[in-house]
C-alpha positions in Angstrom: 10.8 48.6 2.8 14.4 47.5 2.3 15.4 43.9 1.7 18.3 41.5 2.3 18.9 37.8 2.5 20.0 37.8 6.2 19.6 40.3 9.0 22.0 39.9 11.9 20.8 41.6 15.1 23.5 42.5 17.6 27.2 43.1 17.1 28.7 41.2 19.9 31.3 38.4 19.4 28.6 35.9 18.1 27.4 37.9 15.2 30.7 39.5 14.5 32.1 36.0 14.1 29.2 35.0 11.8 29.7 38.2 9.7 33.4 37.5 9.3 32.5 34.0 8.1 30.0 35.4 5.5 32.2 38.3 4.3 33.7 37.8 0.9 30.8 35.6 -0.5 29.1 37.6 -3.2 26.1 35.3 -3.3 24.6 36.4 0.0 23.3 39.9 0.9 23.5 40.5 4.7 23.2 43.4 7.1 24.3 43.7 10.7 22.4 45.9 13.1 23.6 47.1 16.5 21.7 49.4 18.9 24.8 50.9 20.5 26.6 53.7 18.6 30.0 52.6 20.0 29.8 48.9 21.0 32.3 47.7 23.6 32.7 44.2 24.9 32.1 43.9 28.7 33.1 47.6 29.0 32.5 47.6 32.7 35.1 44.9 33.3 37.9 46.1 31.0 40.4 46.2 33.9 44.1 46.8 33.1 45.4 43.3 33.6 42.2 41.2 33.2 42.6 38.4 30.7 40.2 36.0 28.9 39.7 32.5 30.0 40.0 31.2 26.4 43.1 30.8 24.3 44.0 33.3 21.6 43.4 30.6 19.1 39.7 30.6 20.1 38.9 34.0 18.5 36.1 34.7 16.1 37.2 32.6 13.2 40.6 30.8 13.7 39.2 27.4 14.7 37.1 27.1 11.5 39.1 29.3 9.1 42.8 29.7 10.2 43.6 31.7 7.0 40.9 34.3 7.6 41.9 38.0 7.6 39.7 38.3 10.7 41.9 36.4 13.2 43.2 37.8 16.4 46.7 37.3 15.1 45.8 39.3 12.0 44.7 42.1 14.3 48.0 42.0 16.2 50.0 41.8 13.0 48.2 44.8 11.4 48.9 46.9 14.5 52.6 45.9 14.8 51.9 44.0 18.1 52.4 40.4 17.0 56.1 39.9 18.0 55.7 41.7 21.3 52.5 39.8 22.2 54.2 36.4 21.5 57.3 37.4 23.4 55.2 38.5 26.4 54.2 34.8 26.6 50.5 35.4 27.2 48.5 32.2 27.2 45.3 34.0 26.9 44.6 37.6 25.5 44.2 40.6 27.7 40.6 41.6 27.8 41.4 45.1 26.5 43.3 43.6 23.6 40.3 41.4 22.7 37.9 44.4 22.9 40.1 46.3 20.5 40.2 43.3 18.2 36.4 43.2 18.1 36.3 46.9 17.3 38.8 46.3 14.5 36.7 43.5 13.0 33.7 45.7 13.2 35.5 48.4 11.2 36.8 45.9 8.6 33.2 44.7 7.9 32.4 48.1 6.6 29.1 49.5 5.2 27.1 46.3 5.9 27.2 47.3 9.6 24.7 49.8 10.9 25.5 51.2 14.4 23.1 53.0 16.6 20.1 51.2 15.1 17.8 49.4 17.5 15.6 46.5 16.6 12.0 47.1 17.8 9.9 44.3 16.4 9.8 41.3 14.2 6.9 39.6 12.3 6.2 37.2 9.5 4.7 38.7 6.3 4.3 37.3 2.8 7.0 34.7 3.2 9.5 37.1 4.8 10.6 38.1 8.2 10.0 41.8 8.6 12.3 43.5 11.1 11.3 47.0 12.4 14.0 49.3 13.7 14.1 52.9 14.9 15.3 53.8 11.4 13.6 51.5 8.8 11.7 48.4 8.0 13.9 45.5 6.7 12.6 42.3 5.1 14.8 39.2 5.2 14.7 35.5 4.5 16.7 34.7 7.6 17.3 36.6 10.9 20.2 35.8 13.3 19.8 36.9 16.9 23.1 37.6 18.6 22.0 40.1 21.2 24.1 38.9 24.1 23.0 38.6 27.7 21.6 41.1 30.2 22.8 41.5 33.8 21.1 39.3 36.3 20.0 41.7 39.1 18.1 40.1 42.0 14.9 41.9 43.1 15.3 43.3 46.6 13.6 45.7 49.0 16.0 48.5 47.8 15.0 50.9 45.1 16.6 49.6 41.8 17.9 53.1 41.1 19.9 53.3 44.3 23.5 54.0 43.2 24.9 52.4 46.3 24.2 49.0 44.6 25.3 48.2 41.0 26.1 45.2 38.8 29.6 44.2 37.9 28.9 45.2 34.3 29.1 48.8 35.5 32.1 48.4 37.7 34.7 50.4 35.7 32.3 53.4 35.3 31.2 53.4 39.0 34.7 52.8 40.3 35.7 56.1 38.6 32.7 57.9 40.0 33.4 56.7 43.6 36.9 58.2 43.7 38.9 57.7 46.9 37.6 54.6 48.7 39.4 55.1 52.0 37.0 55.1 54.9 34.3 53.2 52.9 33.1 49.7 53.2 32.4 47.5 50.1 30.7 44.1 49.7 31.0 42.0 46.6 28.2 39.4 46.1 29.1 36.5 43.8 31.7 33.8 43.7 32.9 33.9 40.1 35.6 35.4 37.9 34.2 38.9 37.8 33.9 39.0 41.6 37.5 37.9 42.0 38.7 40.5 39.4 36.9 43.3 41.3 38.3 42.2 44.6 41.8 42.3 43.3 41.2 45.7 41.7 39.9 47.1 44.9 43.1 46.2 46.8 45.6 47.0 44.1 45.8 50.8 44.7 46.6 53.0 47.8 43.0 54.2 48.2 41.8 50.8 49.5 38.4 50.6 51.2 38.2 50.5 55.0 36.3 47.2 55.0 35.9 44.6 52.3 33.5 41.7 52.3 33.2 38.9 49.7 30.1 36.8 49.8 29.8 33.6 47.8 26.9 31.2 47.7 29.1 28.1 47.2 30.7 26.3 50.0 33.9 26.5 47.9 35.1 28.7 45.1 34.7 27.0 41.8 38.0 27.0 40.1 38.2 27.2 36.3 39.2 23.9 34.7 41.4 24.4 31.7 42.9 20.9 31.6 43.1 18.8 28.4 40.0 16.7 29.0 37.8 19.7 29.7 39.0 21.5 26.6 38.1 18.3 24.6 34.4 19.3 25.0 35.0 22.4 22.9 35.0 20.5 19.7 32.5 19.9 16.9 32.4 16.2 17.8 31.3 16.9 21.4 28.8 19.5 20.3 27.1 17.0 18.1 27.2 14.3 20.8 25.7 16.7 23.3 22.9 17.8 21.1 22.0 14.2 20.3 21.8 13.2 23.9 18.6 13.0 26.0 17.8 16.0 28.1 18.7 14.2 31.4 22.1 13.3 30.0 22.7 16.9 28.8 21.9 18.2 32.2 24.5 15.8 33.8 27.1 16.7 31.2 26.6 20.4 31.9 26.9 19.9 35.6 30.0 17.7 35.1 31.8 20.3 32.9 30.5 23.5 34.4 33.9 24.5 35.7 35.3 24.5 32.1 33.2 27.6 31.5 32.3 29.0 34.9 35.0 29.4 37.5 37.9 31.5 38.8 41.2 31.2 37.0 43.9 29.8 39.3 46.4 32.6 38.5 43.9 35.2 39.5 43.1 33.5 42.9 46.8 33.2 43.5 47.3 36.9 42.8 44.6 37.7 45.3 46.2 35.5 47.9 49.6 37.0 47.3 48.3 40.6 47.5 46.7 39.9 50.9 50.0 38.2 52.0 51.9 41.4 51.2 49.3 43.6 52.9 49.4 41.4 56.1 53.2 41.2 56.0 53.5 45.0 55.9 51.0 45.3 58.7 48.5 47.2 56.6 45.5 48.2 58.8 43.1 48.3 55.8 41.1 46.8 54.4 39.5 44.8 57.1 38.3 41.8 55.2 35.9 38.9 55.4 35.6 36.2 52.8 32.4 34.3 53.5 31.4 31.1 51.7 28.0 29.4 51.8 26.1 32.8 52.0 23.1 33.2 49.8 21.9 36.8 49.5 18.2 37.1 50.3 17.6 40.8 50.4 19.1 44.3 50.3 17.6 47.2 52.3 18.5 50.6 53.6 20.2 50.1 57.0 19.2 53.6 58.2 22.7 54.6 58.8 23.7 55.5 55.2 24.8 51.9 54.6 23.1 49.0 52.7 22.0 46.0 54.8 22.6 42.6 53.1 20.5 39.8 54.5 21.9 36.4 53.6 21.4 32.8 54.7 24.3 30.8 56.1 24.2 27.4 54.3 26.0 25.7 57.2 23.6 26.9 60.0 20.5 27.9 58.1 20.4 31.1 60.0 20.0 34.6 58.6 23.0 36.9 58.8 23.1 40.6 58.3 26.0 42.5 56.9 26.3 46.2 56.1 28.3 48.1 53.5 28.5 51.5 52.0 28.7 50.0 48.5 27.4 46.6 47.2 28.7 45.2 43.9 26.5 42.5 42.4 28.7 40.0 40.5 25.6 37.9 39.9 26.1 37.0 36.3 23.9 37.3 33.2 20.7 35.9 31.7 19.5 35.1 28.2 17.1 37.6 26.7 16.0 39.0 23.3 15.1 42.5 24.4 12.4 44.2 22.3 12.1 41.1 20.1 11.1 38.8 23.0 7.3 39.3 22.4 7.8 38.5 18.7 9.3 35.1 19.5 6.2 34.2 21.4 4.2 34.5 18.2 6.8 33.1 15.8 8.6 30.3 17.6 7.5 27.1 19.4 8.1 26.4 23.1 8.3 23.2 25.0 6.2 22.1 28.0 8.4 24.2 30.3 8.0 27.3 28.2 11.6 27.2 26.7 12.3 27.9 23.1 12.9 24.8 21.0 16.2 24.7 19.1 17.3 22.6 16.2 20.8 21.2 15.5 21.7 24.1 13.2 20.9 26.8 15.8 17.5 27.6 14.3 14.4 28.1 16.4 11.5 25.7 15.7 8.9 28.0 14.2 5.2 27.7 14.5 3.1 25.9 11.8 2.3 28.1 8.8 5.6 30.1 9.0 7.5 28.8 6.0 10.5 29.7 3.9 12.2 31.6 6.7 14.6 30.8 9.5 15.4 32.4 12.9 18.8 31.6 14.3 19.7 32.3 17.9 23.3 32.4 19.1 24.5 31.9 22.6 21.0 31.3 23.7 20.6 27.8 25.1 23.2 26.0 27.3 20.5 23.3 27.9 20.4 22.4 24.2 24.0 22.9 23.2 26.1 22.7 26.3 28.9 25.0 27.5 30.2 25.2 23.9 27.4 27.7 23.3 28.1 30.6 25.7 31.9 30.1 25.6 34.2 31.9 23.2 35.7 28.5 22.5 32.6 27.5 20.6 32.0 30.8 18.7 33.9 29.9 15.6 32.3 26.4 15.3 28.8 27.8 15.8 29.3 30.6 13.2 30.7 28.1 10.7 27.7 25.8 11.2 25.3 28.7 10.6 27.3 30.1 7.7 27.2 26.8 5.9 23.5 26.6 6.3 23.0 30.2 5.1 25.3 29.7 2.1 23.7 26.4 1.2 27.1 24.6 1.0 29.9 23.5 3.3 32.2 26.4 2.8 33.8 25.6 6.2 35.1 22.3 7.3 33.4 21.8 10.6 34.3 18.5 12.1 36.4 15.4 11.5 39.0 16.4 14.0 40.5 13.9 16.3 39.4 14.1 20.0 40.9 12.5 23.0 37.5 10.9 23.9 35.2 9.1 21.5 32.1 11.3 22.0 29.4 9.0 20.9 30.5 8.1 17.4 28.0 9.3 14.9 25.5 10.6 17.5 
């Protein structure tokens, strides 16, 4: 059995950020495990012009350690891209640039990273957390779960293996497989950023589909709010205020500020509008298009004609509506999960009356009585507890610095004390 102080499970932005905060401290022995041999960040949505919704300053480390060698600007500088990036006047990074930045950080972390190693189980034994993988058994004092989210795919009458329906996380791969789209009909289900990016991509080339339908549950598209006040919630002061607030207040705050994390960027919607303007001006016959709001998908089934039948409810009339398409793209978001380690958390961690895991201020799970001397941290795992700062890249550096300070047993990173526009509850 191998040992280390801290085992990090998952090499997405959350744990890459934490590893970058821990790197260079000789007093802590840590290891980072990732099940994928070649991890990519939202590979299915690495479209040519797609950009992040967060500022380039809100990378893995900058907001807590501006002098770190792991900043996005350090990546650009090392690759000779810094001047050109600045002169291009991007307000947010291209998604492909950010993916390459994450791969660069992964390489710089070196031998502590183990790729292609899947975590299979976790248990408590003799004062240690014992992690079982497909390669070894690893005992650690602390475990940090940063395994990301899994696609949310609604259950329908259609066979889940039917390739006519796929989640947006597979869009880039499936788009290549589909080839020329002329003569086909495509429906996009979902009203967020991914759905909008896919729509624009589908009408940006000559081989546009014959018919295009965009279905959104909302009665209006939620637009991304990147104004000063909304950005003020992505601060250590707000994070502490949010955690210290009663559950009903936290729920109200999340609903109030949802558009700061979940919405369509205005520039993207404008690009879509302009593209359709050009197509209409030129008299383009395709694609026929329908953009339908207030439609909640209830089922998918084989239409018997080679197409997929989408049954949805019209929020304004309450009536069922049926739409057919050759291809259905589910831009239905993601959900929290811990994969193969989910059963282990049932035996190790406490849950509340609603069955949800109980989190502490420092991102640890509240463990069951009798489990002592160890800690399990979970990143990007509870919007209800921590607010929109938790799943958003804008909160990654703050969260990692908080966890790093706990793991190191000292305040290596200054993580607060900054001036905010709003007084977020004083010392709460």
